[in-house]
C-alpha positions as CSV (number, residue, x, y, z in Angstrom):
1,M,6.7,53.2,51.3
2,P,8.1,53.3,47.8
3,P,11.4,55.2,47.2
4,G,11.3,58.6,45.7
5,S,10.8,62.3,46.5
6,F,7.7,64.5,47.1
7,G,9.7,67.5,45.7
8,L,8.9,71.0,46.6
9,P,6.1,72.1,49.0
10,V,2.7,72.5,47.4
11,V,3.8,72.0,43.8
12,G,5.7,68.8,44.4
13,E,7.3,67.6,41.2
14,T,4.4,68.7,38.9
15,L,6.5,71.1,36.8
16,S,9.1,68.5,36.1
17,F,6.4,66.0,35.3
18,L,4.8,68.3,32.8
19,L,8.0,69.7,31.2
20,D,10.5,66.9,31.3
21,R,9.7,64.0,28.9
22,E,12.3,61.9,30.7
23,F,10.7,62.5,34.1
24,A,9.5,58.9,34.6
25,N,12.5,57.2,32.9
26,R,15.1,59.1,35.0
27,R,13.3,58.0,38.2
28,Q,12.8,54.5,37.0
29,A,16.6,54.2,36.4
30,R,17.2,55.5,39.9
31,Y,14.4,53.8,41.9
32,G,13.1,50.9,39.9
33,A,9.6,50.0,38.6
34,I,7.8,51.8,41.5
35,F,8.5,55.2,43.0
36,K,6.6,58.0,44.9
37,T,6.3,61.6,43.8
38,H,3.8,64.5,44.3
39,L,1.8,65.5,41.2
40,L,-1.2,67.8,40.7
41,G,-1.5,68.4,44.5
42,R,-1.5,64.8,45.5
43,P,1.0,62.2,46.7
44,T,1.4,59.8,43.8
45,V,2.9,56.4,43.1
46,V,4.2,55.7,39.6
47,M,4.2,52.0,38.6
48,M,5.9,50.8,35.5
49,G,6.1,47.6,33.5
50,P,3.7,44.8,32.4
51,E,3.4,43.5,35.9
52,A,2.2,47.0,37.1
53,N,-0.2,47.2,34.1
54,Q,-1.8,43.9,35.0
55,F,-2.0,44.9,38.7
56,L,-3.8,48.2,38.0
57,L,-5.9,47.2,35.0
58,S,-6.9,43.7,36.1
59,S,-5.8,41.7,39.1
60,H,-6.2,44.4,41.7
61,M,-8.4,46.9,39.9
62,D,-10.7,47.0,43.0
63,C,-7.9,49.0,44.8
64,F,-8.3,51.8,42.2
65,S,-10.9,54.4,41.1
66,W,-11.0,56.0,37.6
67,R,-13.1,58.9,38.9
68,E,-10.7,59.8,41.7
69,G,-7.6,59.5,39.4
70,W,-8.3,62.3,37.0
71,P,-8.2,66.0,37.5
72,G,-11.4,67.9,38.2
73,T,-11.1,69.5,34.7
74,F,-11.8,66.0,33.2
75,K,-14.9,65.5,35.3
76,E,-16.3,68.9,34.5
77,L,-15.6,68.9,30.8
78,L,-16.4,65.2,30.0
79,G,-19.3,64.9,32.4
80,E,-20.8,61.7,33.9
81,S,-19.7,59.6,31.0
82,L,-18.4,56.0,30.9
83,F,-14.8,57.3,31.2
84,L,-15.4,58.2,34.9
85,Q,-18.1,55.7,35.9
86,E,-17.4,52.7,38.0
87,G,-19.0,49.5,39.4
88,E,-22.5,48.5,38.4
89,E,-23.2,51.9,36.7
90,H,-20.1,51.4,34.5
91,R,-21.0,47.7,33.7
92,R,-24.6,48.6,32.8
93,N,-23.7,51.6,30.5
94,R,-20.8,49.8,28.9
95,K,-23.2,47.0,28.0
96,L,-25.6,49.5,26.5
97,L,-22.9,51.2,24.4
98,M,-21.3,47.9,23.2
99,P,-23.6,47.3,20.2
100,A,-22.6,50.5,18.5
101,F,-18.9,49.5,18.4
102,H,-18.9,45.8,17.6
103,G,-20.3,43.2,15.2
104,P,-22.9,44.2,12.7
105,A,-22.6,47.9,13.5
106,L,-18.9,47.9,12.5
107,A,-19.7,46.2,9.1
108,G,-22.2,49.1,8.5
109,Y,-19.5,51.7,9.1
110,V,-17.1,50.6,6.3
111,A,-18.7,52.3,3.4
112,T,-18.8,55.7,5.2
113,M,-15.2,55.4,6.3
114,Q,-14.2,54.5,2.8
115,T,-16.1,57.4,1.2
116,L,-14.8,60.0,3.5
117,T,-11.2,58.7,3.3
118,D,-11.4,58.9,-0.5
119,R,-12.8,62.4,-0.4
120,Y,-10.0,63.6,1.9
121,A,-7.3,61.9,-0.1
122,Q,-8.5,63.7,-3.2
123,R,-8.4,66.9,-1.3
124,W,-4.8,66.2,-0.1
125,E,-3.7,65.4,-3.7
126,A,-5.0,68.8,-4.8
127,L,-3.3,70.5,-1.9
128,G,0.0,68.9,-2.7
129,Q,1.8,70.1,0.4
130,F,0.1,70.5,3.8
131,T,0.3,69.7,7.6
132,W,-1.1,66.3,8.0
133,F,-2.0,66.1,11.7
134,D,-4.7,68.9,11.3
135,E,-6.1,67.2,8.2
136,L,-6.2,63.8,9.8
137,K,-7.9,65.3,12.8
138,Q,-10.6,66.7,10.6
139,L,-11.0,63.4,8.7
140,T,-11.3,61.3,11.9
141,F,-13.8,63.8,13.4
142,D,-15.9,63.7,10.2
143,I,-15.9,59.9,10.4
144,A,-16.8,60.0,14.1
145,S,-19.5,62.6,13.9
146,T,-21.0,61.0,10.8
147,L,-21.1,57.5,12.2
148,L,-21.8,58.4,15.8
149,L,-24.1,61.3,15.4
150,G,-25.3,61.1,11.8
151,S,-23.9,64.6,11.0
152,E,-23.1,65.6,7.5
153,P,-19.5,66.6,6.8
154,G,-19.2,70.3,6.0
155,E,-19.3,73.7,7.9
156,Q,-21.1,72.3,10.9
157,S,-18.7,69.4,11.3
158,A,-15.7,71.8,11.0
159,Q,-17.2,74.0,13.7
160,M,-17.8,71.1,16.0
161,S,-14.2,69.9,15.4
162,Q,-13.0,73.3,16.5
163,W,-15.2,73.2,19.6
164,F,-13.6,69.8,20.4
165,A,-10.1,71.2,19.9
166,D,-11.0,73.9,22.5
167,L,-12.4,71.3,24.8
168,T,-9.3,69.1,24.5
169,N,-7.0,72.0,25.2
170,G,-8.8,72.7,28.5
171,L,-8.4,69.2,29.9
172,F,-4.9,69.8,31.3
173,S,-5.2,73.5,31.9
174,P,-5.7,75.3,35.2
175,P,-9.5,75.6,36.0
176,I,-9.7,79.4,35.6
177,R,-13.1,80.2,34.1
178,W,-12.5,83.5,32.5
179,G,-13.6,83.4,28.9
180,W,-10.2,84.0,27.4
181,T,-8.5,81.2,29.3
182,P,-8.1,77.7,27.8
183,F,-10.4,76.3,30.5
184,G,-12.9,79.1,29.9
185,K,-12.9,78.4,26.2
186,A,-13.3,74.7,26.9
187,I,-16.4,75.3,29.1
188,K,-18.0,77.3,26.3
189,A,-17.1,74.6,23.7
190,R,-18.5,71.9,25.9
191,D,-21.8,73.7,26.3
192,R,-22.2,74.3,22.6
193,L,-21.4,70.6,21.8
194,L,-24.0,69.5,24.4
195,E,-26.6,71.8,22.9
196,H,-26.0,70.3,19.5
197,I,-26.0,66.7,20.8
198,E,-29.3,67.3,22.7
199,Q,-31.0,68.4,19.5
200,V,-29.7,65.3,17.6
201,V,-30.7,63.0,20.5
202,K,-34.3,64.4,20.5
203,E,-34.4,63.8,16.7
204,R,-33.2,60.2,17.2
205,Q,-35.8,59.6,19.9
206,A,-38.6,60.8,17.5
207,H,-37.1,59.1,14.4
208,P,-34.7,56.2,15.3
209,T,-31.8,55.5,13.0
210,N,-29.0,52.9,12.8
211,D,-26.1,55.1,13.5
212,A,-24.3,54.7,16.9
213,L,-26.4,57.4,18.6
214,G,-29.6,55.8,17.2
215,L,-28.6,52.4,18.6
216,L,-27.8,54.1,22.0
217,V,-31.1,55.8,22.2
218,Q,-32.9,52.5,21.6
219,S,-30.7,50.3,23.8
220,E,-32.2,48.8,26.9
221,D,-30.8,47.0,29.9
222,E,-32.2,43.7,31.3
223,D,-35.0,45.5,33.1
224,G,-36.1,47.4,30.0
225,N,-34.6,50.7,31.2
226,R,-33.1,53.2,28.8
227,L,-30.5,55.9,29.3
228,S,-31.9,59.3,30.2
229,L,-31.4,62.3,28.0
230,E,-28.6,63.6,30.2
231,E,-26.9,60.2,30.3
232,I,-27.0,59.9,26.5
233,K,-25.6,63.4,26.0
234,A,-22.6,62.6,28.3
235,Q,-21.9,59.3,26.6
236,A,-22.3,60.9,23.1
237,L,-19.8,63.6,24.0
238,L,-17.3,60.9,25.2
239,M,-17.9,58.8,22.0
240,L,-17.0,61.8,19.9
241,F,-14.0,62.7,22.0
242,A,-12.6,59.2,22.2
243,G,-13.7,58.4,18.6
244,H,-11.2,60.7,16.9
245,E,-8.6,62.2,19.3
246,T,-6.4,59.0,19.8
247,T,-7.1,57.7,16.2
248,T,-5.6,61.0,14.8
249,S,-2.5,60.5,16.9
250,M,-1.9,56.9,15.7
251,L,-2.6,57.7,12.1
252,T,-0.2,60.6,12.1
253,S,2.5,58.4,13.7
254,L,1.8,55.6,11.2
255,V,2.2,57.7,8.0
256,M,5.3,59.3,9.5
257,A,6.8,56.0,10.4
258,L,6.1,54.6,6.9
259,A,7.9,57.6,5.3
260,Q,10.8,57.1,7.6
261,H,11.2,53.3,6.9
262,P,11.0,52.6,3.2
263,Q,11.5,48.8,3.6
264,V,8.5,48.6,5.9
265,W,6.5,50.8,3.5
266,A,7.4,48.6,0.5
267,Q,6.3,45.4,2.3
268,A,3.0,47.0,3.5
269,R,2.3,48.3,0.0
270,Q,3.1,44.9,-1.5
271,E,0.5,43.3,0.8
272,Q,-2.1,45.8,-0.5
273,M,-1.2,45.3,-4.1
274,R,-2.0,41.6,-3.7
275,L,-5.4,42.4,-2.1
276,M,-6.2,44.9,-4.9
277,E,-6.3,42.1,-7.4
278,T,-9.7,41.1,-6.0
279,S,-11.0,44.6,-5.1
280,A,-9.6,48.2,-5.5
281,R,-11.7,49.4,-2.6
282,V,-10.9,48.2,0.9
283,A,-13.6,45.7,1.9
284,L,-14.3,44.5,5.5
285,E,-13.3,41.0,4.7
286,Q,-9.9,42.3,3.4
287,I,-9.2,44.0,6.7
288,R,-8.8,40.5,8.2
289,Q,-6.3,39.6,5.4
290,M,-3.7,42.2,6.2
291,P,-1.3,40.5,8.7
292,Y,1.6,42.8,7.9
293,L,-0.4,46.0,8.2
294,D,-1.7,44.6,11.5
295,Q,2.0,44.3,12.7
296,V,2.7,47.8,11.5
297,V,-0.3,49.2,13.5
298,K,0.8,47.3,16.6
299,E,4.3,48.7,16.3
300,V,2.9,52.2,16.0
301,E,0.8,51.6,19.1
302,R,3.9,50.3,20.9
303,L,6.4,53.0,19.9
304,Y,4.0,55.9,19.6
305,P,1.1,55.3,22.1
306,P,-1.3,58.3,21.8
307,V,-1.6,58.6,25.6
308,G,1.4,58.2,28.0
309,G,-0.3,56.6,30.9
310,G,-3.4,56.5,33.1
311,F,-4.2,58.0,36.5
312,R,-6.2,56.2,39.2
313,G,-7.2,57.1,42.7
314,V,-6.1,54.6,45.4
315,V,-9.3,53.7,47.3
316,K,-7.8,50.6,49.1
317,P,-4.3,50.3,50.4
318,F,-2.2,47.8,48.6
319,E,1.3,46.3,48.3
320,F,3.3,46.0,45.1
321,N,6.9,44.8,44.7
322,G,7.2,44.8,48.5
323,Y,6.1,48.4,48.9
324,R,3.0,49.6,50.7
325,V,0.8,52.4,49.2
326,P,-1.9,54.0,51.4
327,E,-5.5,54.9,50.5
328,G,-5.9,58.5,49.2
329,W,-2.8,58.5,47.0
330,M,-3.0,58.7,43.3
331,A,-1.5,56.0,41.1
332,L,-0.1,56.4,37.6
333,Y,0.8,53.6,35.2
334,R,3.2,54.4,32.4
335,I,2.2,52.9,29.1
336,D,5.6,53.5,27.4
337,A,7.5,51.8,30.2
338,A,6.1,48.4,29.2
339,H,6.3,49.2,25.5
340,R,10.0,49.8,25.8
341,D,10.8,47.1,28.3
342,R,13.9,45.2,27.1
343,R,12.7,42.0,28.8
344,I,9.9,42.0,26.2
345,Y,11.0,43.9,23.1
346,T,14.3,43.5,21.3
347,D,15.9,46.9,20.5
348,P,12.8,48.7,21.8
349,E,13.8,52.1,20.4
350,T,13.8,50.6,16.8
351,F,10.7,50.7,14.6
352,D,10.4,47.0,13.7
353,P,6.9,45.5,12.9
354,D,8.4,42.0,12.5
355,R,8.6,41.8,16.3
356,F,4.8,41.2,16.2
357,G,5.0,38.5,13.5
358,P,4.3,34.8,14.3
359,K,8.0,33.8,14.4
360,R,8.9,36.4,17.1
361,A,5.6,37.4,18.8
362,E,7.6,39.4,21.4
363,H,4.4,40.9,22.9
364,K,3.4,37.4,24.1
365,R,6.4,37.1,26.5
366,F,4.4,39.0,29.1
367,D,0.7,39.7,29.6
368,F,-0.2,43.4,29.5
369,S,2.9,44.3,27.5
370,L,0.9,46.2,24.8
371,V,-1.6,48.5,26.4
372,G,-2.0,51.6,24.1
373,F,-5.8,51.0,24.3
374,G,-5.7,49.9,28.0
375,G,-6.4,46.3,29.1
376,G,-8.5,44.1,31.3
377,P,-12.2,44.5,31.9
378,R,-12.1,48.2,31.0
379,V,-10.1,47.9,27.8
380,C,-11.1,50.7,25.3
381,L,-14.7,50.2,24.2
382,G,-13.9,51.6,20.8
383,L,-10.8,49.4,20.2
384,A,-12.4,47.5,17.2
385,F,-13.8,50.8,15.8
386,A,-10.4,52.5,16.0
387,Q,-8.5,49.6,14.5
388,L,-10.9,49.3,11.6
389,E,-10.6,53.0,10.9
390,I,-6.8,53.0,11.1
391,K,-6.3,50.0,8.9
392,L,-8.9,51.2,6.3
393,V,-7.3,54.6,6.0
394,A,-3.8,53.2,5.9
395,A,-4.7,50.6,3.3
396,H,-6.4,53.2,1.1
397,L,-3.3,55.5,1.2
398,L,-0.9,52.6,0.6
399,R,-2.9,51.5,-2.5
400,H,-3.3,54.8,-4.2
401,Y,-0.9,57.5,-2.9
402,T,2.7,58.3,-1.9
403,W,4.1,61.0,0.3
404,E,7.4,62.5,1.6
405,L,8.2,64.4,4.7
406,T,9.4,67.9,4.0
407,P,12.9,68.7,5.2
408,A,14.0,70.8,8.2
409,Q,10.8,70.2,10.3
410,D,10.7,69.5,14.0
411,L,9.5,65.9,14.4
412,T,10.0,65.9,18.2
413,M,7.0,64.1,19.7
414,T,4.9,66.2,22.0
415,P,2.6,64.3,24.4
416,I,-0.2,66.6,25.4
417,P,-3.1,66.3,24.9
418,T,-2.2,63.3,22.7
419,L,1.1,62.4,21.0
420,R,2.0,64.1,17.8
421,P,5.1,65.6,16.1
422,R,5.7,69.2,17.0
423,S,5.6,70.3,13.4
424,G,2.2,68.7,12.8
425,L,3.9,66.5,10.1
426,S,4.4,68.6,7.0
427,V,4.3,66.4,3.8
428,V,4.3,66.5,0.1
429,F,1.5,64.2,-1.1
430,R,0.6,62.8,-4.6
431,K,-1.1,60.0,-6.4
432,R,1.0,57.0,-7.2
């Protein structure tokens, strides 16, 4: 068995896990890259480093179950979506969803992303000083709901964004259903979102469109079968959730890091100034011509991954690093452990986009050393969508605006439900 401790009876080490940001690091220093604990009512093995990532996400993924790894709150709130599906069901539905997030569909999303980003930037200029996390969350939700559901930004979108906030807050809360509890509010929010999505799905079935939901409604597998209404609702809810929550986290960390590192900001802006000589607006072909911004985005993903790790249920006993783990346990891989591994990254606590440049390419020293979006066969389906959105928003801001962090704010990063500064990132924003 791996070294470690199961902690107290019943609660195990759950409280320490939730409250102590150094929980995994302290135990890694004591026990090494694999240790046992007891979290959320189950014996758990924590596995860290690129080798562990590859083991869980690729080479031995048949030993692990997504569905069995997450709390019941996830299953109830996010439904029978791709996130919790496995085997042939997952492969079929992933293939049906794929066209909405790759190739020609992405090219069709650029104009909408550009228009909404410009609209929000003008709003931020008028505000002057504001808390950016909340604003970025509304922007990314408007982009997701417009492109994925065909919604129009406005009061309805703002209401849906609030429902999603309630739903997200319930994911890690105790499953107490009273209306005033976080989970009770999350259940109500889920039901309202599904009601809205059902109306939109029926409209798409009657009048097909080219947004992501329209593509999903029309998509067929090899046998000509389409997703049922209930399947489409579950996948659409997941698309909206995944389509803005983690992107908001990364964009917030990116604009914070630029403000904290003037030399990086200057170099990123210089790259955009060169591209502006051909087009003031960010075009899709230009996104592929931003190697330095790509390095900045990778460094944000490395140092500020939106999610700290991933749970899996152990469905087959396995051996890792000489330790045996039985069926029925839970496994947790820690994303930040690989991202701050000194075997891979030089001075890993330092924000340094050059580590991803062609001369150093530190992430190529080990496979699965950069896994903010997962890895292996189940790498995030919306990876290309998210990267396009992040780069487009960042490029637009770098070209036309400047900002400063207001003093005396708490920039401690809080991890739940996704990583963000505790202050929400208060800034002073103006046109260049």
